[in-house]
C-alpha positions as CSV (number, residue, x, y, z in Angstrom):
1,M,30.3,-70.9,90.9
2,K,26.5,-71.3,91.1
3,R,26.3,-67.8,92.3
4,I,28.3,-66.6,89.3
5,L,26.2,-68.7,86.9
6,S,23.0,-67.4,88.5
7,L,24.1,-63.8,88.2
8,S,25.1,-64.5,84.5
9,L,21.7,-66.0,83.9
10,V,19.9,-63.0,85.4
11,L,22.0,-60.6,83.3
12,L,21.1,-62.6,80.2
13,L,17.4,-62.6,81.0
14,L,17.5,-58.9,81.7
15,T,19.3,-58.3,78.4
16,A,16.8,-60.4,76.6
17,V,13.8,-58.6,78.2
18,L,15.5,-55.2,77.5
19,F,16.0,-55.9,73.8
20,S,12.6,-57.5,73.4
21,G,11.2,-54.3,74.9
22,I,13.2,-52.1,72.6
23,A,12.2,-54.2,69.7
24,G,8.6,-54.1,70.8
25,C,8.7,-50.3,71.0
26,S,10.3,-50.2,67.6
27,F,7.6,-52.3,66.0
28,A,4.9,-50.4,67.8
29,E,6.1,-47.1,66.3
30,E,6.4,-48.4,62.7
31,P,3.4,-47.3,60.6
32,D,1.1,-49.9,59.0
33,E,0.4,-47.6,56.1
34,T,1.6,-44.3,54.5
35,L,-0.3,-41.5,52.7
36,V,1.7,-39.4,50.4
37,I,0.3,-35.8,50.0
38,Y,1.7,-33.1,47.6
39,N,0.3,-29.6,48.4
40,W,1.1,-25.9,48.1
41,G,3.4,-24.5,50.7
42,D,1.7,-23.0,53.8
43,Y,-1.6,-24.3,52.6
44,I,-2.9,-26.3,55.6
45,D,-3.2,-26.1,59.4
46,E,0.0,-28.0,60.4
47,D,-1.8,-29.8,63.2
48,I,-4.3,-31.4,60.8
49,E,-1.8,-34.0,59.6
50,E,-1.1,-35.5,63.1
51,E,-4.8,-35.3,64.0
52,F,-5.8,-37.2,60.9
53,E,-3.3,-39.9,61.6
54,E,-4.9,-40.4,65.0
55,Y,-8.3,-40.3,63.5
56,Y,-7.4,-42.8,60.9
57,E,-6.1,-45.2,63.5
58,S,-9.2,-44.8,65.6
59,V,-11.4,-45.8,62.6
60,T,-9.2,-48.5,61.0
61,G,-7.0,-49.7,63.8
62,K,-4.0,-49.1,61.7
63,K,-1.2,-46.6,62.2
64,L,-0.8,-44.1,59.4
65,D,2.2,-42.0,58.5
66,I,1.5,-39.0,56.3
67,V,4.4,-38.1,54.0
68,Y,3.8,-34.5,53.2
69,S,5.7,-32.4,50.7
70,T,5.0,-29.0,49.0
71,F,5.4,-27.2,45.7
72,E,5.7,-23.5,44.8
73,T,4.0,-23.5,41.4
74,N,1.7,-25.7,39.4
75,E,4.4,-26.1,36.9
76,I,6.8,-27.6,39.4
77,M,4.0,-30.0,40.5
78,L,3.2,-31.0,37.0
79,T,6.9,-31.7,36.2
80,T,7.1,-33.9,39.3
81,V,4.0,-35.9,38.5
82,E,4.8,-36.3,34.8
83,K,8.3,-37.7,35.7
84,G,6.6,-40.4,37.7
85,E,9.6,-40.9,39.9
86,E,7.7,-40.5,43.2
87,V,4.7,-42.4,44.5
88,I,2.0,-39.8,45.3
89,D,-1.6,-40.4,46.5
90,L,-3.1,-36.9,46.7
91,V,-2.3,-33.6,45.0
92,C,-3.9,-30.2,45.3
93,P,-3.5,-28.4,41.9
94,S,-5.3,-25.4,40.4
95,E,-8.0,-25.9,37.8
96,Y,-5.9,-25.5,34.6
97,A,-3.3,-27.9,36.0
98,I,-6.1,-30.4,36.8
99,Q,-7.1,-30.1,33.2
100,K,-3.6,-30.9,32.1
101,L,-3.3,-33.9,34.4
102,M,-6.6,-35.2,33.1
103,E,-5.5,-34.8,29.5
104,G,-2.2,-36.6,30.4
105,G,-4.1,-39.5,31.8
106,Y,-2.6,-39.1,35.3
107,L,-5.8,-38.9,37.4
108,Q,-8.4,-41.4,38.4
109,K,-12.1,-40.5,38.5
110,L,-13.4,-40.1,42.0
111,D,-16.0,-42.3,43.7
112,Y,-18.0,-39.7,45.6
113,S,-19.9,-42.4,47.5
114,K,-16.6,-42.7,49.5
115,I,-16.6,-39.0,50.4
116,S,-19.6,-38.4,52.7
117,T,-18.8,-34.7,53.1
118,Y,-18.3,-33.6,49.5
119,Q,-21.8,-32.1,49.4
120,N,-20.5,-29.5,51.9
121,V,-18.7,-27.9,49.0
122,E,-20.3,-24.7,47.5
123,S,-22.4,-25.8,44.5
124,D,-21.7,-22.6,42.7
125,I,-18.1,-23.6,42.4
126,Y,-19.0,-26.9,40.7
127,D,-21.4,-24.9,38.4
128,K,-18.6,-22.5,37.4
129,V,-16.2,-25.4,36.7
130,N,-18.8,-27.1,34.6
131,E,-19.2,-24.0,32.5
132,V,-15.6,-24.3,31.4
133,F,-14.3,-27.8,31.9
134,T,-16.8,-30.3,30.5
135,H,-15.3,-31.6,27.3
136,I,-11.9,-32.8,28.4
137,K,-10.2,-35.7,26.5
138,V,-8.9,-38.3,29.0
139,P,-6.8,-41.1,27.4
140,G,-8.6,-44.5,27.7
141,V,-11.7,-42.9,29.2
142,G,-13.5,-40.5,26.9
143,E,-13.5,-37.1,25.1
144,D,-16.2,-35.4,27.1
145,E,-15.0,-35.9,30.7
146,R,-16.0,-33.3,33.4
147,M,-13.4,-31.9,35.7
148,A,-16.1,-32.0,38.5
149,D,-15.8,-35.8,38.4
150,Y,-12.1,-35.7,39.1
151,F,-11.6,-33.3,42.0
152,V,-13.0,-31.9,45.2
153,P,-12.6,-28.2,45.6
154,Y,-10.4,-27.1,48.6
155,M,-9.8,-23.3,48.4
156,W,-10.8,-20.7,45.9
157,G,-10.5,-16.9,45.3
158,T,-9.9,-14.1,42.9
159,L,-6.9,-12.3,41.4
160,G,-6.9,-8.6,42.2
161,I,-4.9,-5.6,43.5
162,L,-3.7,-5.2,47.1
163,Y,-2.9,-1.6,47.9
164,N,-1.9,0.8,50.6
165,A,-4.9,3.0,51.3
166,D,-2.7,5.7,52.9
167,V,-0.8,6.2,49.7
168,V,-3.2,5.2,46.9
169,T,-5.7,7.9,46.0
170,E,-9.2,7.8,44.6
171,A,-7.8,8.9,41.3
172,D,-5.5,5.9,41.4
173,L,-8.3,3.5,42.2
174,A,-10.4,4.9,39.3
175,E,-7.8,3.7,36.9
176,G,-8.6,0.0,37.7
177,Y,-5.7,-2.2,36.5
178,G,-4.0,1.1,35.5
179,L,-3.0,1.3,39.2
180,L,-0.5,-1.4,38.4
181,W,0.9,0.9,35.7
182,N,0.7,4.0,37.9
183,S,-1.3,5.6,35.1
184,A,-2.5,8.4,37.4
185,L,1.2,9.3,37.9
186,N,1.2,9.2,41.6
187,P,4.8,10.1,42.5
188,E,4.7,8.0,45.7
189,L,4.1,4.9,43.7
190,E,7.2,5.1,41.6
191,E,9.0,1.8,41.8
192,K,6.6,0.7,44.6
193,I,4.5,-1.6,42.5
194,L,4.8,-5.4,42.4
195,M,3.6,-7.8,39.7
196,K,3.3,-11.6,40.0
197,D,6.2,-13.5,38.6
198,S,3.6,-15.6,36.8
199,I,2.7,-15.3,33.1
200,R,-0.9,-16.5,33.7
201,D,-1.7,-13.9,36.4
202,S,0.2,-11.1,34.7
203,Y,-1.5,-12.0,31.4
204,V,-4.9,-11.4,33.0
205,A,-3.9,-8.0,34.3
206,A,-2.4,-7.0,30.9
207,V,-5.4,-8.1,28.9
208,M,-7.8,-6.3,31.2
209,R,-5.6,-3.2,31.0
210,L,-5.9,-3.3,27.2
211,K,-9.6,-3.6,27.6
212,E,-9.7,-0.6,29.9
213,L,-7.7,1.4,27.4
214,D,-9.8,0.3,24.4
215,R,-6.6,-1.0,22.9
216,L,-7.6,-4.5,22.2
217,P,-6.8,-5.6,18.6
218,A,-9.6,-5.2,16.1
219,G,-12.1,-8.1,16.4
220,Y,-11.2,-8.8,20.1
221,E,-13.4,-6.1,21.6
222,T,-16.5,-8.3,21.7
223,L,-14.8,-11.2,23.4
224,S,-16.0,-12.0,26.9
225,V,-13.6,-11.9,29.9
226,Q,-13.6,-15.7,29.9
227,E,-12.6,-15.7,26.2
228,L,-10.1,-12.9,26.5
229,I,-8.0,-14.4,29.3
230,N,-7.8,-17.7,27.5
231,T,-6.9,-16.3,24.1
232,V,-3.1,-16.4,23.5
233,D,-2.8,-16.2,19.7
234,D,0.1,-14.1,18.2
235,T,-2.0,-11.0,17.7
236,L,-3.1,-10.7,21.4
237,L,0.3,-11.9,22.7
238,Q,1.9,-9.0,20.8
239,A,-0.5,-6.5,22.3
240,V,0.0,-7.9,25.8
241,E,3.8,-7.8,25.4
242,Q,3.6,-4.1,24.5
243,V,1.5,-3.1,27.4
244,L,3.6,-5.1,29.8
245,L,6.8,-3.4,28.5
246,E,5.1,0.0,29.1
247,Q,4.7,-1.0,32.7
248,S,8.4,-1.8,33.3
249,D,9.4,1.7,34.5
250,A,6.7,1.8,37.2
251,L,7.6,-1.5,38.7
252,K,9.6,-2.3,41.8
253,G,9.8,-5.9,40.5
254,Y,8.1,-9.3,40.2
255,E,7.3,-11.6,43.0
256,V,5.6,-14.9,43.8
257,D,5.4,-15.2,47.6
258,F,7.1,-12.2,49.2
259,G,4.6,-9.6,48.1
260,K,2.7,-9.9,51.4
261,A,5.8,-9.0,53.5
262,Q,6.7,-6.2,51.1
263,M,3.2,-4.7,51.5
264,T,2.9,-5.1,55.3
265,S,6.3,-3.5,55.8
266,N,5.5,-0.6,53.5
267,R,8.3,-1.5,51.1
268,A,5.7,-1.7,48.4
269,Y,2.4,0.1,48.0
270,V,0.7,-1.9,45.2
271,D,0.7,-5.6,44.5
272,L,-1.1,-7.9,42.0
273,A,-2.3,-10.5,44.5
274,W,-4.4,-13.5,45.1
275,S,-7.3,-12.8,47.4
276,G,-6.1,-15.1,50.1
277,D,-2.7,-13.5,50.3
278,A,-4.3,-10.1,50.2
279,L,-6.7,-11.0,53.1
280,W,-3.8,-12.4,55.1
281,A,-1.8,-9.2,54.6
282,M,-4.7,-7.1,55.5
283,E,-4.8,-8.8,58.9
284,D,-1.2,-7.5,59.6
285,G,-1.6,-4.1,57.9
286,E,-4.5,-2.0,58.9
287,N,-3.8,0.4,56.0
288,L,-4.2,-2.3,53.3
289,D,-7.2,-3.0,51.1
290,Y,-8.0,-5.2,48.1
291,F,-10.3,-5.0,45.1
292,V,-10.9,-6.6,41.7
293,P,-11.4,-3.9,39.1
294,E,-14.9,-3.7,37.7
295,I,-13.9,-4.5,34.2
296,G,-13.2,-8.1,35.2
297,G,-10.6,-10.6,36.2
298,N,-9.7,-14.2,37.1
299,I,-11.4,-16.5,39.5
300,W,-9.5,-19.7,40.5
301,F,-10.0,-23.0,42.3
302,D,-7.6,-25.4,43.9
303,G,-8.8,-29.0,44.7
304,W,-7.8,-32.5,45.7
305,V,-7.2,-35.0,43.0
306,M,-6.1,-38.7,43.2
307,L,-3.3,-39.9,41.0
308,K,-3.7,-43.2,39.1
309,G,-0.7,-44.6,40.8
310,A,-2.1,-43.9,44.3
311,Q,-1.2,-46.7,46.6
312,N,-3.4,-45.9,49.6
313,V,-6.7,-45.1,48.0
314,K,-8.7,-45.7,51.2
315,A,-6.7,-43.2,53.3
316,A,-6.8,-40.7,50.4
317,Y,-10.6,-40.8,50.3
318,M,-10.7,-40.5,54.1
319,F,-8.4,-37.5,54.1
320,I,-10.6,-35.7,51.5
321,D,-13.7,-36.5,53.5
322,Y,-11.9,-35.3,56.7
323,V,-10.8,-31.9,55.3
324,C,-14.3,-31.2,54.0
325,R,-15.8,-31.3,57.5
326,P,-16.8,-27.7,58.4
327,D,-14.7,-27.6,61.6
328,I,-11.5,-28.8,59.9
329,A,-12.2,-26.6,56.8
330,M,-12.6,-23.6,59.0
331,R,-9.4,-24.3,60.8
332,N,-7.5,-24.6,57.5
333,A,-9.1,-21.3,56.3
334,M,-8.0,-19.5,59.5
335,A,-4.5,-20.9,59.3
336,I,-3.8,-19.9,55.7
337,G,-6.1,-16.9,55.1
338,Y,-7.7,-18.3,52.0
339,T,-11.5,-18.9,51.3
340,S,-12.6,-22.5,51.9
341,A,-14.7,-24.1,49.2
342,I,-17.2,-25.2,51.9
343,D,-20.6,-23.6,51.6
344,K,-21.2,-20.6,53.8
345,D,-24.5,-22.1,55.0
346,V,-22.7,-25.3,56.1
347,F,-20.3,-23.2,58.1
348,M,-23.2,-21.2,59.6
349,A,-24.9,-24.4,60.7
350,S,-21.8,-25.7,62.4
351,E,-21.3,-24.7,66.0
352,E,-17.7,-25.9,65.9
353,A,-16.9,-23.8,62.8
354,L,-18.5,-20.7,64.3
355,A,-16.6,-21.2,67.5
356,I,-13.3,-21.4,65.6
357,L,-14.3,-18.2,63.8
358,E,-15.1,-16.5,67.0
359,E,-11.8,-17.7,68.5
360,N,-10.0,-15.9,65.7
361,E,-11.9,-12.7,66.5
362,Y,-14.2,-12.6,63.5
363,D,-17.8,-11.6,63.4
364,A,-19.7,-14.3,61.4
365,E,-22.0,-11.9,59.6
366,E,-19.1,-9.6,58.5
367,F,-16.9,-12.5,57.6
368,F,-19.3,-14.3,55.3
369,G,-20.6,-11.0,53.9
370,D,-17.2,-9.7,52.8
371,E,-17.3,-9.6,49.0
372,R,-13.5,-9.6,48.9
373,R,-13.6,-13.1,50.5
374,Y,-16.9,-14.3,48.9
375,P,-17.4,-12.7,45.5
376,D,-20.6,-13.4,43.6
377,I,-19.4,-16.0,41.1
378,K,-22.9,-17.0,40.0
379,S,-24.0,-13.8,38.4
380,N,-20.7,-12.0,37.7
381,A,-19.9,-12.7,34.1
382,N,-16.7,-10.6,34.4
383,L,-14.9,-13.3,36.4
384,G,-13.4,-15.8,34.1
385,V,-11.6,-19.1,34.7
386,M,-8.3,-19.8,33.1
387,K,-7.7,-22.9,31.1
388,D,-4.5,-24.6,30.1
389,F,-2.8,-22.8,27.2
390,G,-2.0,-26.1,25.5
391,E,0.2,-25.8,22.4
392,R,0.4,-22.0,22.9
393,N,2.0,-22.3,26.2
394,A,5.6,-22.2,24.8
395,S,4.9,-19.0,22.8
396,T,3.3,-17.4,25.9
397,I,6.3,-18.2,28.1
398,E,8.7,-16.8,25.4
399,M,6.8,-13.5,25.4
400,W,6.9,-13.4,29.2
401,E,10.7,-14.0,29.3
402,R,11.2,-11.1,26.9
403,V,9.2,-8.8,29.2
404,K,11.1,-9.8,32.3
405,S,14.4,-9.5,30.6
406,S,13.5,-6.0,29.5
407,K,13.0,-5.1,33.1
408,Q,16.3,-6.7,34.1
409,N,18.1,-4.9,31.3
410,N,16.6,-1.6,32.4
411,L,17.9,-2.3,35.9
412,W,21.3,-3.3,34.4
413,I,21.5,0.0,32.5
414,L,20.5,1.9,35.7
415,W,23.3,0.2,37.7
416,V,25.8,0.7,34.9
417,S,24.9,4.4,34.8
418,I,25.2,4.6,38.5
419,A,28.6,2.9,38.3
420,V,29.8,5.2,35.6
421,V,28.6,8.3,37.5
422,G,30.2,6.9,40.6
423,A,33.5,6.2,38.8
424,G,33.5,9.7,37.4
425,A,32.9,11.2,40.8
426,I,35.7,9.1,42.3
427,G,38.0,10.1,39.4
428,F,37.2,13.7,39.9
429,A,37.8,13.4,43.6
430,V,41.1,11.8,43.0
431,Y,42.1,14.4,40.5
432,Y,41.0,17.2,42.8
433,L,43.0,15.7,45.7
434,V,46.1,15.1,43.6
435,S,45.9,18.6,42.0
436,H,45.2,20.1,45.4
437,R,48.2,18.4,46.9
438,A,50.4,19.3,44.0
439,N,49.4,22.9,44.1
440,A,49.9,23.0,47.8
441,Y,53.3,21.4,47.3
442,R,54.2,24.0,44.7
443,R,53.0,26.8,47.0
444,L,55.1,25.3,49.7
445,I,58.2,25.2,47.5
446,K,57.5,28.7,46.3
447,T,57.2,29.9,49.9
448,A,60.4,28.2,50.9
449,E,62.2,29.8,48.0
450,Q,60.9,33.2,48.9
451,I,62.0,32.8,52.5
452,A,65.5,31.7,51.3
453,A,65.7,34.8,49.0
454,E,64.6,37.1,51.8
455,E,67.2,35.6,54.2
456,A,69.9,36.0,51.5
457,E,69.0,39.7,51.0
458,S,69.2,40.3,54.8
459,A,72.6,38.7,55.0
460,E,73.9,41.0,52.3
C-alpha cells in the first residue's frame, strides 16, 4: 500500500514538475511588448524583423514581438489608418500620403533627440521636401507645419521608363515619354508597352508628353515641372485624358507590380517604372535599361511616420534609429533594389556597409556614381515632387477610370470581333462539310442509279 502511495506521489510530483515546466516555457515565450509596423510589400530585408527583436531585448531586457503587415498602395494604407480599427505604431507612406495624414491629424511630430542616426539621412532629401511641404495645416498644432518634422526618409527614387535595349531603338529613345506611346512607330513595340495602373504616375507621364508635343493648353506652357504635375484643374485634366486615350492602342495594359516580371521575361518591352523596380529588373535582365526623359519627371520619397495612437513609442523610435544605421540600411537596399535615403558619404565611411555591397558583387564607385540610382536632386529643377490632389482627387480619379474603361472597351470590341470572325469561320466550315456531304451523297445516289440502269440494259 505504501509502495502504491509512494508511486502515486512520485507520479503527482512528476506531473506537477512537467506542467510547471510547460507553463514556464509558455510564459518565457510570451512577448512583453509588441510593435505594429505597416509597410509596403517586399520593402525590407525579412531577417531585420527578428534581428531587431533580439536587439531590443538586449537593450531593454524585454521581449518584443513585431506585428508586421503590408499594403499595396498608399490609398489602401490611408483607408486603413483613417478607419482607425487597428492599432498601428509605424507606417511607411509616400510624401503626398504623409501630407494627407498630417492634414487629417493622424501623425505625431517626431522627437529627433530619440533617433541618434537620423543625421545619416541625405540632407538634399530634406531640402527637397522643405521646398514643397512647409505650410501644412495640422489640426490642433498649426497651419505652417513642416513635413520634415514628421517623418524620417527610408527610400527614394524617380519615375521613368524601363526598356528592352535589344528592341528599343535610338529613334524611340529620342521621343522621350513618346516611347510610351510608340510615337516612333516601332512595329516590335505594338502592344508591348505597359503603364502604371496609378493615376498619379500616369498623370506625370501624360503631362510630360503634352509638354514634349507643345500641346499644353494656353497659359500652361510657362509652368514648372513641379507646378505642372500638381495641376489638376479641368482644363489640364481634359488635355491629359485626350493624350492618354491616344495611347490606348499602343498598350499591352496597365500594371502595378508585375511589370518587372513582364520585362525580364520579354513579354513586354517598355514599362513606366519606379527606379527601384527598374534597377531590380536590370539585375535579372542584361538587356534592360532605364532613364528619365530630359524634359522632366517625378521624384518621390517614402519614410517612417508615427501615428498618434501608437502604443509602443519607445520601440518605434528604436526601430527608426535601427534602420537608419548604414549596415542595416544597406542590407535593406540590397534586398529590395531601391535607393536608401542614407547619405552616400555615410555608406562610404562604413566598413560594414561596403562589405555588404561587395558581398552583393557591386563596385562601390560604380554603385554610388550611377545616376539612375542617385540622380542629382539638388540642381535638377525638372524633377518635381507630387502633392496630394486634395479636393481635385475625385475628378482626377473619374478621368482615369474613363481612360482605363476605354482600353477595356477596345479589348472587348477586339474579342467580340474575334468571336464573330471565329463564329463565321465555324459556320462556313459547318456549311462546307454539310454541303460537301450532301453533294457526295447525291453523287453516290446518282452513281447507284446509273449502275442500276446499266444492269437493267444488260439484262434486256
